[in-house]
NULO-370011 format. One record per residue (C-alpha): x, y, z; chain; residue in one letter. Coordinates in steps of 0.5 Angstrom, whole numbers. Layout:
BEGIN
+-------+-------+-------+-------+-----+
:  east : north :    up : chain : res :
+-------+-------+-------+-------+-----+
:     X :     Y :     Z :     A :   A :
...
+-------+-------+-------+-------+-----+
***
This chain:
BEGIN
+-------+-------+-------+-------+-----+
:  east : north :    up : chain : res :
+-------+-------+-------+-------+-----+
:   -97 :   437 :  -265 :     A :   X :
:   -98 :   438 :  -257 :     A :   X :
:  -106 :   440 :  -258 :     A :   X :
:  -107 :   433 :  -262 :     A :   X :
:  -103 :   429 :  -257 :     A :   X :
:  -107 :   432 :  -252 :     A :   X :
:  -114 :   430 :  -255 :     A :   X :
:  -111 :   423 :  -257 :     A :   X :
:  -109 :   422 :  -249 :     A :   X :
:  -116 :   425 :  -247 :     A :   X :
:  -120 :   420 :  -251 :     A :   X :
:  -115 :   414 :  -250 :     A :   X :
:  -116 :   415 :  -242 :     A :   X :
:  -124 :   415 :  -243 :     A :   X :
:  -123 :   409 :  -247 :     A :   X :
:  -119 :   405 :  -243 :     A :   X :
:  -122 :   408 :  -236 :     A :   X :
:  -115 :   410 :  -233 :     A :   X :
:  -115 :   416 :  -228 :     A :   X :
:  -114 :   422 :  -232 :     A :   X :
:  -108 :   424 :  -227 :     A :   X :
:  -104 :   418 :  -230 :     A :   X :
:  -105 :   421 :  -237 :     A :   X :
:  -104 :   428 :  -236 :     A :   X :
:   -97 :   426 :  -233 :     A :   X :
:   -96 :   421 :  -239 :     A :   X :
:   -98 :   427 :  -243 :     A :   X :
:   -92 :   431 :  -240 :     A :   X :
:   -87 :   425 :  -241 :     A :   X :
:   -89 :   425 :  -249 :     A :   X :
:   -89 :   433 :  -249 :     A :   X :
:   -81 :   432 :  -246 :     A :   X :
:   -80 :   427 :  -252 :     A :   X :
:   -83 :   430 :  -257 :     A :   X :
:   -81 :   437 :  -255 :     A :   X :
:   -74 :   436 :  -252 :     A :   X :
:   -72 :   444 :  -252 :     A :   X :
:   -78 :   445 :  -247 :     A :   X :
:   -76 :   439 :  -243 :     A :   X :
:   -75 :   440 :  -235 :     A :   X :
:   -69 :   437 :  -232 :     A :   X :
:   -70 :   430 :  -232 :     A :   X :
:   -66 :   429 :  -225 :     A :   X :
:   -72 :   430 :  -221 :     A :   X :
:   -77 :   427 :  -226 :     A :   X :
:   -79 :   421 :  -220 :     A :   X :
:   -80 :   427 :  -215 :     A :   X :
:   -85 :   430 :  -220 :     A :   X :
:   -88 :   424 :  -221 :     A :   X :
:   -89 :   422 :  -214 :     A :   X :
:   -92 :   430 :  -213 :     A :   X :
:   -97 :   429 :  -218 :     A :   X :
:  -100 :   422 :  -215 :     A :   X :
:  -104 :   422 :  -209 :     A :   X :
:  -104 :   416 :  -204 :     A :   X :
:  -111 :   414 :  -206 :     A :   X :
:  -108 :   412 :  -213 :     A :   X :
:  -104 :   407 :  -210 :     A :   X :
:  -110 :   404 :  -206 :     A :   X :
:  -112 :   397 :  -209 :     A :   X :
:  -119 :   396 :  -211 :     A :   X :
:  -119 :   390 :  -207 :     A :   X :
:  -115 :   389 :  -201 :     A :   X :
:  -115 :   386 :  -194 :     A :   X :
:  -114 :   390 :  -188 :     A :   X :
:  -114 :   387 :  -181 :     A :   X :
:  -116 :   392 :  -175 :     A :   X :
:  -115 :   390 :  -168 :     A :   X :
:  -119 :   393 :  -162 :     A :   X :
:  -114 :   395 :  -156 :     A :   X :
:  -118 :   390 :  -151 :     A :   X :
:  -116 :   384 :  -155 :     A :   X :
:  -111 :   380 :  -152 :     A :   X :
:  -104 :   381 :  -154 :     A :   X :
:  -103 :   373 :  -156 :     A :   X :
:  -109 :   373 :  -160 :     A :   X :
:  -107 :   379 :  -164 :     A :   X :
:  -101 :   376 :  -166 :     A :   X :
:  -104 :   369 :  -168 :     A :   X :
:  -109 :   373 :  -172 :     A :   X :
:  -103 :   377 :  -176 :     A :   X :
:  -101 :   370 :  -177 :     A :   X :
:  -107 :   367 :  -179 :     A :   X :
:  -109 :   373 :  -184 :     A :   X :
:  -102 :   373 :  -187 :     A :   X :
:  -101 :   381 :  -185 :     A :   X :
:   -95 :   384 :  -182 :     A :   X :
:   -99 :   390 :  -179 :     A :   X :
:  -106 :   392 :  -176 :     A :   X :
:  -108 :   399 :  -174 :     A :   X :
:  -111 :   399 :  -167 :     A :   X :
:  -118 :   402 :  -165 :     A :   X :
:  -120 :   405 :  -159 :     A :   X :
:  -127 :   404 :  -158 :     A :   X :
:  -127 :   409 :  -152 :     A :   X :
:  -124 :   414 :  -156 :     A :   X :
:  -127 :   412 :  -162 :     A :   X :
:  -121 :   413 :  -166 :     A :   X :
:  -115 :   409 :  -169 :     A :   X :
:  -109 :   410 :  -164 :     A :   X :
:  -103 :   406 :  -166 :     A :   X :
:  -101 :   400 :  -170 :     A :   X :
:   -99 :   393 :  -168 :     A :   X :
:   -93 :   390 :  -172 :     A :   X :
:   -88 :   385 :  -171 :     A :   X :
:   -83 :   390 :  -168 :     A :   X :
:   -88 :   390 :  -162 :     A :   X :
:   -88 :   382 :  -162 :     A :   X :
:   -80 :   383 :  -162 :     A :   X :
:   -80 :   388 :  -156 :     A :   X :
:   -84 :   384 :  -152 :     A :   X :
:   -80 :   377 :  -153 :     A :   X :
:   -74 :   382 :  -152 :     A :   X :
:   -76 :   385 :  -145 :     A :   X :
:   -80 :   379 :  -142 :     A :   X :
:   -76 :   373 :  -144 :     A :   X :
:   -73 :   369 :  -138 :     A :   X :
:   -72 :   362 :  -140 :     A :   X :
:   -75 :   356 :  -144 :     A :   X :
:   -78 :   354 :  -137 :     A :   X :
:   -81 :   361 :  -135 :     A :   X :
:   -88 :   363 :  -139 :     A :   X :
:   -88 :   370 :  -142 :     A :   X :
:   -94 :   372 :  -137 :     A :   X :
:   -94 :   379 :  -141 :     A :   X :
:   -95 :   376 :  -148 :     A :   X :
:  -100 :   370 :  -145 :     A :   X :
:  -105 :   375 :  -141 :     A :   X :
:  -104 :   382 :  -143 :     A :   X :
:  -109 :   386 :  -147 :     A :   X :
:  -106 :   391 :  -152 :     A :   X :
:  -108 :   397 :  -149 :     A :   X :
:  -104 :   394 :  -142 :     A :   X :
:   -98 :   393 :  -147 :     A :   X :
:   -99 :   400 :  -150 :     A :   X :
:   -99 :   403 :  -143 :     A :   X :
:   -93 :   400 :  -141 :     A :   X :
:   -89 :   400 :  -147 :     A :   X :
:   -91 :   408 :  -149 :     A :   X :
:   -91 :   410 :  -142 :     A :   X :
:   -89 :   418 :  -142 :     A :   X :
:   -86 :   417 :  -149 :     A :   X :
:   -93 :   417 :  -152 :     A :   X :
:   -94 :   419 :  -160 :     A :   X :
:  -100 :   420 :  -164 :     A :   X :
:  -101 :   415 :  -169 :     A :   X :
:   -97 :   417 :  -176 :     A :   X :
:  -102 :   417 :  -181 :     A :   X :
:  -103 :   420 :  -188 :     A :   X :
:  -110 :   422 :  -192 :     A :   X :
:  -112 :   419 :  -199 :     A :   X :
:  -111 :   426 :  -202 :     A :   X :
:  -104 :   427 :  -200 :     A :   X :
:   -98 :   426 :  -205 :     A :   X :
:   -94 :   420 :  -206 :     A :   X :
:   -88 :   424 :  -205 :     A :   X :
:   -91 :   426 :  -198 :     A :   X :
:   -92 :   419 :  -196 :     A :   X :
:   -85 :   417 :  -198 :     A :   X :
:   -82 :   423 :  -194 :     A :   X :
:   -87 :   421 :  -188 :     A :   X :
:   -84 :   414 :  -188 :     A :   X :
:   -77 :   415 :  -188 :     A :   X :
:   -77 :   421 :  -184 :     A :   X :
:   -81 :   417 :  -178 :     A :   X :
:   -77 :   411 :  -179 :     A :   X :
:   -83 :   407 :  -180 :     A :   X :
:   -85 :   401 :  -185 :     A :   X :
:   -92 :   402 :  -185 :     A :   X :
:   -96 :   408 :  -186 :     A :   X :
:  -104 :   408 :  -185 :     A :   X :
:  -108 :   411 :  -190 :     A :   X :
:  -114 :   414 :  -186 :     A :   X :
:  -120 :   418 :  -189 :     A :   X :
:  -120 :   425 :  -185 :     A :   X :
:  -127 :   426 :  -186 :     A :   X :
:  -130 :   419 :  -184 :     A :   X :
:  -124 :   416 :  -180 :     A :   X :
:  -124 :   410 :  -184 :     A :   X :
:  -117 :   406 :  -185 :     A :   X :
:  -117 :   405 :  -192 :     A :   X :
:  -110 :   402 :  -193 :     A :   X :
:  -103 :   401 :  -191 :     A :   X :
:   -98 :   404 :  -195 :     A :   X :
:   -91 :   401 :  -195 :     A :   X :
:   -84 :   403 :  -198 :     A :   X :
:   -85 :   396 :  -203 :     A :   X :
:   -92 :   398 :  -205 :     A :   X :
:   -89 :   405 :  -207 :     A :   X :
:   -83 :   403 :  -211 :     A :   X :
:   -87 :   398 :  -215 :     A :   X :
:   -92 :   403 :  -217 :     A :   X :
:   -86 :   408 :  -219 :     A :   X :
:   -83 :   402 :  -223 :     A :   X :
:   -89 :   401 :  -227 :     A :   X :
:   -88 :   408 :  -230 :     A :   X :
:   -81 :   408 :  -230 :     A :   X :
:   -81 :   405 :  -238 :     A :   X :
:   -85 :   411 :  -240 :     A :   X :
:   -81 :   417 :  -237 :     A :   X :
:   -74 :   420 :  -239 :     A :   X :
:   -69 :   416 :  -235 :     A :   X :
:   -65 :   420 :  -231 :     A :   X :
:   -57 :   420 :  -231 :     A :   X :
:   -56 :   417 :  -224 :     A :   X :
:   -60 :   411 :  -226 :     A :   X :
:   -54 :   409 :  -230 :     A :   X :
:   -49 :   410 :  -224 :     A :   X :
:   -47 :   405 :  -219 :     A :   X :
:   -48 :   404 :  -212 :     A :   X :
:   -41 :   406 :  -210 :     A :   X :
:   -41 :   412 :  -215 :     A :   X :
:   -48 :   415 :  -211 :     A :   X :
:   -46 :   412 :  -204 :     A :   X :
:   -53 :   409 :  -203 :     A :   X :
:   -53 :   404 :  -198 :     A :   X :
:   -50 :   403 :  -191 :     A :   X :
:   -43 :   401 :  -191 :     A :   X :
:   -40 :   402 :  -184 :     A :   X :
:   -42 :   398 :  -177 :     A :   X :
:   -47 :   393 :  -181 :     A :   X :
:   -50 :   389 :  -175 :     A :   X :
:   -50 :   381 :  -177 :     A :   X :
:   -50 :   375 :  -174 :     A :   X :
:   -48 :   367 :  -174 :     A :   X :
:   -51 :   361 :  -176 :     A :   X :
:   -50 :   359 :  -168 :     A :   X :
:   -53 :   365 :  -165 :     A :   X :
:   -59 :   364 :  -161 :     A :   X :
:   -65 :   367 :  -163 :     A :   X :
:   -66 :   371 :  -156 :     A :   X :
:   -59 :   375 :  -158 :     A :   X :
:   -62 :   376 :  -165 :     A :   X :
:   -68 :   380 :  -162 :     A :   X :
:   -63 :   384 :  -157 :     A :   X :
:   -60 :   386 :  -164 :     A :   X :
:   -66 :   388 :  -167 :     A :   X :
:   -68 :   392 :  -161 :     A :   X :
:   -62 :   395 :  -160 :     A :   X :
:   -59 :   397 :  -167 :     A :   X :
:   -66 :   398 :  -170 :     A :   X :
:   -65 :   394 :  -176 :     A :   X :
:   -70 :   390 :  -180 :     A :   X :
:   -66 :   385 :  -182 :     A :   X :
:   -59 :   381 :  -180 :     A :   X :
:   -55 :   378 :  -185 :     A :   X :
:   -52 :   371 :  -183 :     A :   X :
:   -45 :   370 :  -184 :     A :   X :
:   -41 :   364 :  -183 :     A :   X :
:   -34 :   363 :  -180 :     A :   X :
:   -30 :   365 :  -187 :     A :   X :
:   -34 :   372 :  -187 :     A :   X :
:   -39 :   369 :  -193 :     A :   X :
:   -46 :   371 :  -193 :     A :   X :
:   -50 :   365 :  -192 :     A :   X :
:   -57 :   367 :  -190 :     A :   X :
:   -61 :   373 :  -187 :     A :   X :
:   -66 :   373 :  -181 :     A :   X :
:   -71 :   379 :  -182 :     A :   X :
:   -76 :   381 :  -177 :     A :   X :
:   -81 :   378 :  -181 :     A :   X :
:   -78 :   371 :  -180 :     A :   X :
:   -79 :   372 :  -172 :     A :   X :
:   -87 :   372 :  -173 :     A :   X :
:   -86 :   364 :  -175 :     A :   X :
:   -84 :   363 :  -167 :     A :   X :
:   -92 :   365 :  -166 :     A :   X :
:   -94 :   361 :  -172 :     A :   X :
:   -90 :   355 :  -169 :     A :   X :
:   -92 :   357 :  -162 :     A :   X :
:   -84 :   356 :  -161 :     A :   X :
:   -83 :   363 :  -157 :     A :   X :
:   -82 :   360 :  -150 :     A :   X :
:   -75 :   357 :  -152 :     A :   X :
:   -71 :   363 :  -155 :     A :   X :
:   -65 :   359 :  -154 :     A :   X :
:   -65 :   356 :  -160 :     A :   X :
:   -60 :   358 :  -166 :     A :   X :
:   -62 :   362 :  -172 :     A :   X :
:   -61 :   356 :  -176 :     A :   X :
:   -66 :   352 :  -172 :     A :   X :
:   -71 :   357 :  -172 :     A :   X :
:   -70 :   358 :  -180 :     A :   X :
:   -72 :   351 :  -181 :     A :   X :
:   -79 :   353 :  -180 :     A :   X :
:   -79 :   358 :  -186 :     A :   X :
:   -83 :   358 :  -192 :     A :   X :
:   -81 :   353 :  -198 :     A :   X :
:   -82 :   360 :  -202 :     A :   X :
:   -76 :   363 :  -199 :     A :   X :
:   -71 :   364 :  -205 :     A :   X :
:   -64 :   365 :  -201 :     A :   X :
:   -61 :   372 :  -200 :     A :   X :
:   -62 :   377 :  -205 :     A :   X :
:   -55 :   380 :  -206 :     A :   X :
:   -52 :   386 :  -210 :     A :   X :
:   -45 :   389 :  -212 :     A :   X :
:   -43 :   396 :  -211 :     A :   X :
:   -41 :   396 :  -218 :     A :   X :
:   -48 :   395 :  -221 :     A :   X :
:   -52 :   401 :  -223 :     A :   X :
:   -58 :   404 :  -219 :     A :   X :
:   -63 :   402 :  -225 :     A :   X :
:   -61 :   394 :  -224 :     A :   X :
:   -62 :   395 :  -217 :     A :   X :
:   -69 :   398 :  -217 :     A :   X :
:   -71 :   392 :  -222 :     A :   X :
:   -68 :   387 :  -218 :     A :   X :
:   -71 :   389 :  -211 :     A :   X :
:   -78 :   390 :  -214 :     A :   X :
:   -78 :   383 :  -218 :     A :   X :
:   -75 :   380 :  -212 :     A :   X :
:   -81 :   383 :  -207 :     A :   X :
:   -76 :   384 :  -202 :     A :   X :
:   -74 :   390 :  -197 :     A :   X :
:   -67 :   390 :  -198 :     A :   X :
:   -61 :   387 :  -202 :     A :   X :
:   -54 :   385 :  -198 :     A :   X :
:   -48 :   388 :  -202 :     A :   X :
:   -43 :   383 :  -202 :     A :   X :
:   -36 :   383 :  -205 :     A :   X :
:   -33 :   378 :  -210 :     A :   X :
:   -32 :   373 :  -205 :     A :   X :
:   -39 :   374 :  -202 :     A :   X :
:   -37 :   377 :  -196 :     A :   X :
:   -41 :   383 :  -193 :     A :   X :
:   -40 :   390 :  -195 :     A :   X :
:   -46 :   393 :  -194 :     A :   X :
:   -54 :   394 :  -194 :     A :   X :
:   -58 :   397 :  -199 :     A :   X :
:   -66 :   398 :  -197 :     A :   X :
:   -72 :   401 :  -200 :     A :   X :
:   -71 :   407 :  -196 :     A :   X :
:   -64 :   408 :  -199 :     A :   X :
:   -67 :   407 :  -206 :     A :   X :
:   -73 :   412 :  -205 :     A :   X :
:   -69 :   417 :  -201 :     A :   X :
:   -64 :   417 :  -208 :     A :   X :
:   -70 :   417 :  -213 :     A :   X :
:   -75 :   422 :  -210 :     A :   X :
:   -73 :   426 :  -204 :     A :   X :
:   -65 :   427 :  -206 :     A :   X :
:   -67 :   431 :  -212 :     A :   X :
:   -72 :   435 :  -208 :     A :   X :
:   -66 :   437 :  -204 :     A :   X :
:   -69 :   433 :  -198 :     A :   X :
:   -65 :   428 :  -193 :     A :   X :
:   -70 :   425 :  -189 :     A :   X :
:   -66 :   419 :  -187 :     A :   X :
:   -62 :   424 :  -183 :     A :   X :
:   -68 :   428 :  -180 :     A :   X :
:   -70 :   426 :  -173 :     A :   X :
:   -77 :   426 :  -170 :     A :   X :
:   -78 :   428 :  -162 :     A :   X :
+-------+-------+-------+-------+-----+
***
């Protein structure tokens, strides 16, 4: 039985060139199915899957990684993000000969939030500052080393690092060469996990509802209205440290969503000098591929939620009631916490880094 299964899997892994680590994990899964008496508790199967795979397993054979020198002008860096269709880039300090940080859309938002005065006043700090100048001004005494991860670290460690540090992008850096290989995200990790979910025993909690599991945020939800000025939305992003704001009409119905990613369109359109325009006006520039707000209900199962968020390739779902009124938000962080960290007895969402 087991010996034959092992030989078959080994031969198959050689034949179709799939990493042995993946086949060894699948062998464990098959063993659980063939010999259920010896099966481990299935509640932690996703945790064990993540611990058995390295960050390197998730790095695509071909991908685009944009790196900025800290001597580059801030404005040019944001235009380069837009031109390359990326949301973040590692920052290289030539003097230190190392990566020192990440430039993300959040930096763009913080600059606009901090320095915008009116449509008639040019944002000098955006037009003239270099990245190194901005970092010195912004970080000041709160300097933190770049949070990164080794390609040999487990995906479990990657999930923990992302959620604990409340970051959305984690650079994979080779500790030997110092080269940046890839930028890991919650979305990429969950998609990788979901690819193998059908091969694994399904934990009982996947059939439970969001309401039963208590997954998501349901109190003090930050939101805006269609006529909210962009500058006010940016202020909320910074003060509340959220990545998206549901747009709610006068009747309380969710009609749209304004995310941090939408803000970069201001750079693409060179429209960042007038932030007094409304959210509705700003969203007219949005790509034609936008499919509307992705929603869910509290009575839907976690399995349904995972399928929907992965297929839609979004970072969160808005939880609504039967009238489409907002009830809460379920993010990728919430889902990965529930699938991977909670079975290990870890609540990284309530870890605070100094």
